[in-house]
C-alpha positions, 0 to 999 in steps of 0.5 A: 917310757917304753910300753911293757908288753903282756905276758901273751905277746911276750911268750908268743914272741919268744916261741916265733923266735925260737921257731924261726931260728929252728927253721933257719938252722935246720937246713933240709929236714924230713916230714914223714909223708911228704918228703925232704924240705928246706926253707925258701928265702928269708923269714919276714914275720909280722910279730907273731904270725907270718907264711913260712915258705918251704921247697920239697926237694924231690919235685921243687914245689914251693909250699907256703904255711901260714903260722900263727902263734898266740898265747893265754893262760891255760883255763882251769881243767886244762893240762898242767893248769892250776887255779891261782 
């Protein structure tokens, strides 16, 4: 029988997949004050976290960005949170 993942794992995984798809589809994009960048190589993330390698086009420098996606229920008082 398959184990059902927690809501936290499900949400973090879905956000991770969206970020990954966006980076792959975006091609070259501009980061204000930094320059134009492109994804270098394939993304091979562990569930919810991993490095992303981006190349700045004007100098060819490759940068590593460590991205972690976690999720938890919002606490009462956080933006949009309601008590149950």
